[in-house]
N, C-alpha and C positions, 0 to 999 in steps of 0.2 A: 252619606250613602246608605240606601238599606239593599243588600244584595238580593237578587232574585235565587232562584233555585240552582241553576249551572252556576253561578257565582258562590254561592255557599258552598257548594259541595267541592269546587275547585279550591276553595280558602281550606276546607276541612281536610282535602285529600292533600293537600301541601304540607301543612302543620302534621299531620298523621304519618305521612312518608318519612320526615324528619325525625319525628318521635322512635319510628319503630326501626329505624338505620342506628339511631345513637343509643337505642335499648340494645340492640344486638353488639354494638360495639364494646359497650360496656361488659355484656357477657362474655365477648370472645378476649378480651382484654384478661378477664380474671382467668380464661382457660389459656394464657399464653399464645395465643393466636397472633395476638396484637402486642407490639413491644414497643420500647420508648414511652413519649410522653402522649398522654390522650385527653383532650379537652372537649367535654362535651357540651352539647346546645340544649337539652333540655331545661325548658322551660320559657328559652326565648325564641321560639319558633316563629311566633307571630310576625318577628322583625324580617326573617327572611320571606315568609309567605307573603307579606304585604308589600316588600320593595322589589324581588328579585322578579316576578311576574310582570311588572309595569315596566320594564327595560324592553328595550329592543335588542333584535339579534345583531346589529351593528355597534350596541353599546360595550361598554367593558365593565367588568366586577374585578376588584382589587378586595382579598378579605384577610382576616388574621389567621390565628393556629386554632382557632373553633369555628372551622368554615366548610364542614361535613355537609349541614344542611343547605348552604350557599350553593356549594357546587352541584349538590342534586338535583335544587330548582333550576339552575342555571343550565341544566339540560346532560350533565355527564350522569353516564348511568351508574345505578347502585353497584353494578357489578365491577366496574372500572374503580369505583371508589374503595370497595371493601378488598379489591385484590391489592390495592395500593395500600391499606392498613396491614394487609398480610405480607406486605414485603414481595409481591409476585410480579412477574414480567407483565402480567394481565391488567397491571394497574395503570391509572392514567399518567402517572409518571415514571411508569416501568420499575416499580417498587423502591426507587430510589429516593423517593420523598416521605413516604409515610404519612401519619394523620397530619401533619403539620405543613405538609406541602404540595398539597393536591393541584392540578395545572391542567388546563386544557385551551391551546392557543384556538381550537376550533369553535369550542364557545366563548373565548375571548373571556376566559377565566385565569387571572393572572394571579393565582396564589391566594391562599397559604403561604403566611410570612411568619416564620417563628419568633422573629425579633418584634417587640412590642413598638407599635408605631412604623415598622419598616415597611409597609404597605403605601404610607401617605406619600412620601416621594416618587415612589412607583405610580401612583395614580396620576400625580402632576405631570409626570414624563409623557403619560399615554395620553392625557387630555391636551397638551401643547401638542402630541404629533398628529392627533385628531382635529385641532384648531388650523394647523398648518397646511393640512391636506383639506380641510374643508368638508370633512366626513359627516357633521352635525350629530356626532356619536356623544353621549355622554359619558362619563366615568366615574362609577359609583364606588366608593371606598368604605368599606366598613373597619371599624376600630372600637376598642373599649375606651372607658373613661380614664383608665390607666396611660394610654398613650398620649392623654393631653398634657402630662408632665413631662412629655420626651422634646427633645428640640425639634425633631422634624416636624412636629404638629404644628409649632408656630411658623416654622420655615414654611411648610406646605401651604397654610392658609394664607400667609402673605403674599407668596407666588401666583397662587391661584386668584387671588383679588388684585393682584399688581398687574397680572399678564392677562386679567379676563378669560379664566379658562372655565371650559363644561364640567365643572367636577360638583356630584353631590357627597357631600361628606354625611355617613350615618354614623353617628356613634350609639353603640349599644352598650348604653349607662347601666350595669347590674350593680352598682354602688359598692362592689370590692375589686379593687385593682390588686387582682390576685389575692394578698390576704389582709388587705389594709383598708378599711373603711374611708369611703371617699371624704365624708366629713372631718377626716383626722390628717389627708394629705392635701386636699387642696382649698385655698381660701376663697373661692368661687365653688362651690359645690354644682350650681346650676352651668352645665357644660356648655349648653347652646347660647349664653351669654358671653363666651369666650370668642364667638365669631364676629361680634361687633367691631371689636378694634381693629380689624382686618376689612370692615366695612362689607361683611358678607352678611348676607341675610340667614335668618335662623329661625328655627322654633323648636318646642319641645312636644311629643307626642306619647300617648300611652302605649308602652311598647308590648303591652300584654293584650291588647286589643287588636287583632289581625284588621277590621274592618277600619279603626282609626289609623292605622300605620298605612293600609292600602292609601285611603285617600290621601295622606297626606304625601306619600312618596308620590303618587299619580302626579298630582299638582306639582311638586317638587319637580320632579323630572321634566314634565312638560316644560317649566319655568326655566330651567337651565338649558333647554335644549332650543327653546325660542330666544333667548337674550345671551346665550353663551356665557353667563355669567354664573360663578357658583353658589351654592346653596348648601347651609348647613341643617342637618336633622336630629335631634336628639331623642333615642327611643328610650324611655324608661322601662326598664325590664328586671330580670331576677331569674340566675341561673338557680336551678333545684339541686345539683349536686354541686360538687367540689369543684375549685379550680381545674385540678386535673386528677387523675386518679392515683397520683402520689400524694394528694392534697389530704392531711389528716382533719382539714378543716375545724380548727380549735377557736376559730377568731370569730363565729358566726352564733348565735344563739338558736339553739334549735326551735325554740317558740316563735320566732322571727320568720326561719325557713317556713314551718307548719303554716305560718298566717300568710304566707306568700303562695303558699301550694295551694290553698284557697282560690287563688286567681288563676289558675292552671288554663293557658291560651285555649286549650281546646275544649277542656269543659265547659268553660265559660262561654265559648262562642257557640257550643253545641245547644245549652240553655236558652241564649238568646235567640238563636234560629228557629227553635221548637214551632211547629207549625209549616216550616219550610222546607225542613229535614228533618227525618225522623230515627229512632233507634235501628230501624232496618238499614236506613241509608250509612249510620254511624257503622253498625257491624259490617256490612258491604265493603266500606271505605277502608276500616281496619286489616279486614282479611285481604284485602287486595295488597296493601302495604306490605304486611307481613309475608305474602307468597313472594312479592317483589324482593324481599330482604331475602328470604332464604334461598332464592333462586341465586341470588348474587354471592352469596356465600358458599354456595355449590361451585360457581364458577372460581370465585377466589380460592376454596382448596382445590381445584383441579388446575388450575395455571401454574405454570413451574416458574421456578428461580430464574434470574436472568444468568444466563452461562457466565462461567469465570471468564473466557474469552472476550467478552463484553466490557469487561471492567473499566477499559478506559475509555470505552466511547463516548463520545460528547466533554470528553476533560482533554484540556488543552495542557498538554507535556512540554511546550518549549515558548 
């Protein structure tokens, strides 16, 4: 596909919003406004920007603990996301979930899962429910390459194929399962090939190219919706930051990281779309995203903590 001006601006805006949000999260973590674990999506923006907008409102999204960008593009406000990061009651999970547990029933965004591979069986359950109800909804589940070593990966693909469920599996393959290089942990490092044993169609796509992801995701989602059968999409990408803010990152060569940074999905997209969008457009989109994040952080700062008397709210005690 060759994006027109409106499409190109939408893609740029989506990636820039994620980048600005994640950069602010890193700053606020250093300032101790965000506690616990924090996993940043910087470098992988083209995947969420290519997949999420192709989904319909009645579709469902299940994500990993690196899910801030997915939630933002799915429609959760930056304010509700940042308030959740701060542990405030104005957060999408009332401050109870934090970075790894963003959730919104309204937007059919079902996590945020801290357990590696934990979202896969959840996606199977949602897809089964949609099939039984005849909604024609597609469940899109994101996971990293590290999840393919977990038992629920094979179990989920098996059931999706056996029961013919409308699931789009999206593997965000950034080549390092936490701190272990994929080639050192998997006998078959081409993840999409693992779908074949379950008789699920699959393809690999350049996850640093938002246009390629958009095209592949749009076709895959339509295929799943029309056939009711699952599909597997492997997006080859690279995180520019460490696995988490606690990670000393001693397992990656700095030269390798710098080489991948040359393929920054935002910068390369802007270069590719020269003539369709210009420097003024880039500046305007960036300023808009920065203002959105600044406003979100002001909301999060002003949002109160959940009152102590609500401590047992939603907690089953017997």
